[in-house]
One Martini backbone bead per residue (centre of mass of N, CA, C, O) as a GRO file, in nm:
protein
  105
    1UNK     BB    1  -1.071   0.154  -0.599
    2UNK     BB    2  -0.875  -0.100  -0.498
    3UNK     BB    3  -0.542  -0.103  -0.399
    4UNK     BB    4  -0.276  -0.254  -0.443
    5UNK     BB    5  -0.003  -0.384  -0.231
    6UNK     BB    6   0.261  -0.305  -0.429
    7UNK     BB    7   0.567  -0.353  -0.592
    8UNK     BB    8   0.737  -0.199  -0.817
    9UNK     BB    9   0.905  -0.182  -1.077
   10UNK     BB   10   1.126   0.021  -1.212
   11UNK     BB   11   1.010   0.015  -1.498
   12UNK     BB   12   0.715   0.074  -1.423
   13UNK     BB   13   0.752   0.334  -1.281
   14UNK     BB   14   0.890   0.491  -1.512
   15UNK     BB   15   0.663   0.462  -1.714
   16UNK     BB   16   0.445   0.599  -1.556
   17UNK     BB   17   0.594   0.864  -1.551
   18UNK     BB   18   0.626   0.908  -1.853
   19UNK     BB   19   0.283   0.900  -1.889
   20UNK     BB   20   0.207   1.214  -1.828
   21UNK     BB   21   0.280   1.191  -2.129
   22UNK     BB   22   0.221   1.118  -2.421
   23UNK     BB   23   0.347   0.795  -2.567
   24UNK     BB   24   0.546   0.599  -2.734
   25UNK     BB   25   0.762   0.345  -2.717
   26UNK     BB   26   1.018   0.502  -2.778
   27UNK     BB   27   0.961   0.736  -2.595
   28UNK     BB   28   0.973   0.578  -2.344
   29UNK     BB   29   1.256   0.482  -2.350
   30UNK     BB   30   1.384   0.773  -2.351
   31UNK     BB   31   1.254   0.878  -2.085
   32UNK     BB   32   1.365   0.663  -1.892
   33UNK     BB   33   1.662   0.717  -1.954
   34UNK     BB   34   1.646   1.016  -1.863
   35UNK     BB   35   1.533   0.981  -1.568
   36UNK     BB   36   1.795   0.766  -1.520
   37UNK     BB   37   2.060   0.868  -1.654
   38UNK     BB   38   2.089   0.570  -1.821
   39UNK     BB   39   2.035   0.318  -1.635
   40UNK     BB   40   1.756   0.264  -1.778
   41UNK     BB   41   1.699   0.006  -2.009
   42UNK     BB   42   1.466  -0.076  -2.253
   43UNK     BB   43   1.338  -0.333  -2.389
   44UNK     BB   44   1.091  -0.423  -2.601
   45UNK     BB   45   0.982  -0.664  -2.438
   46UNK     BB   46   0.963  -0.529  -2.165
   47UNK     BB   47   0.778  -0.293  -2.247
   48UNK     BB   48   0.536  -0.461  -2.386
   49UNK     BB   49   0.477  -0.633  -2.132
   50UNK     BB   50   0.411  -0.390  -1.947
   51UNK     BB   51   0.199  -0.261  -2.102
   52UNK     BB   52  -0.007  -0.496  -2.106
   53UNK     BB   53  -0.031  -0.506  -1.794
   54UNK     BB   54  -0.129  -0.211  -1.761
   55UNK     BB   55  -0.379  -0.235  -1.933
   56UNK     BB   56  -0.515  -0.465  -1.766
   57UNK     BB   57  -0.509  -0.266  -1.498
   58UNK     BB   58  -0.559   0.042  -1.591
   59UNK     BB   59  -0.295   0.244  -1.575
   60UNK     BB   60  -0.329   0.250  -1.888
   61UNK     BB   61  -0.384   0.402  -2.217
   62UNK     BB   62  -0.484   0.403  -2.541
   63UNK     BB   63  -0.476   0.600  -2.804
   64UNK     BB   64  -0.609   0.727  -3.061
   65UNK     BB   65  -0.521   0.675  -3.389
   66UNK     BB   66  -0.408   0.658  -3.684
   67UNK     BB   67  -0.504   0.453  -3.923
   68UNK     BB   68  -0.194   0.408  -4.069
   69UNK     BB   69  -0.061   0.365  -3.788
   70UNK     BB   70   0.161   0.193  -3.563
   71UNK     BB   71   0.161   0.408  -3.357
   72UNK     BB   72   0.124   0.396  -3.013
   73UNK     BB   73  -0.033   0.583  -2.765
   74UNK     BB   74   0.019   0.662  -2.420
   75UNK     BB   75  -0.151   0.689  -2.090
   76UNK     BB   76  -0.228   0.780  -1.788
   77UNK     BB   77  -0.430   0.701  -1.533
   78UNK     BB   78  -0.579   0.735  -1.232
   79UNK     BB   79  -0.487   0.458  -1.138
   80UNK     BB   80  -0.187   0.508  -1.207
   81UNK     BB   81  -0.142   0.751  -1.029
   82UNK     BB   82  -0.209   0.604  -0.764
   83UNK     BB   83   0.006   0.389  -0.782
   84UNK     BB   84   0.246   0.591  -0.784
   85UNK     BB   85   0.183   0.721  -0.513
   86UNK     BB   86   0.213   0.458  -0.348
   87UNK     BB   87   0.511   0.408  -0.426
   88UNK     BB   88   0.627   0.658  -0.317
   89UNK     BB   89   0.552   0.610  -0.027
   90UNK     BB   90   0.709   0.342  -0.004
   91UNK     BB   91   0.989   0.469  -0.062
   92UNK     BB   92   0.990   0.671   0.170
   93UNK     BB   93   0.984   0.460   0.395
   94UNK     BB   94   1.242   0.310   0.314
   95UNK     BB   95   1.430   0.559   0.356
   96UNK     BB   96   1.368   0.644   0.640
   97UNK     BB   97   1.441   0.364   0.774
   98UNK     BB   98   1.733   0.349   0.664
   99UNK     BB   99   1.831   0.622   0.794
  100UNK     BB  100   1.782   0.551   1.085
  101UNK     BB  101   1.949   0.292   1.114
  102UNK     BB  102   2.225   0.398   1.000
  103UNK     BB  103   2.246   0.654   1.203
  104UNK     BB  104   2.123   0.545   1.503
  105UNK     BB  105   1.817   0.669   1.585
   0.00000   0.00000   0.00000
């Protein structure tokens, strides 16, 4: 599958990272806050809008749940892992170029 060359939002990047272990919506909110040391706080609307987009792009998938449970768990897919790796490479390039310019090298 050809990967889009796009920059992820910080929220989407952290959601993808958090879903290397299956989590439900509230668990994702907690994990993102933990990963960002409390700097990134996801509102429910932001989270579920991002989840729907990532489901459409097949970056994540919903796990089968219990019949009477409203909680859905999500997990990252191989496409989502590749997307995350591409974003990490993009961020490394930004960091390297910024350091080179600022240090005057």
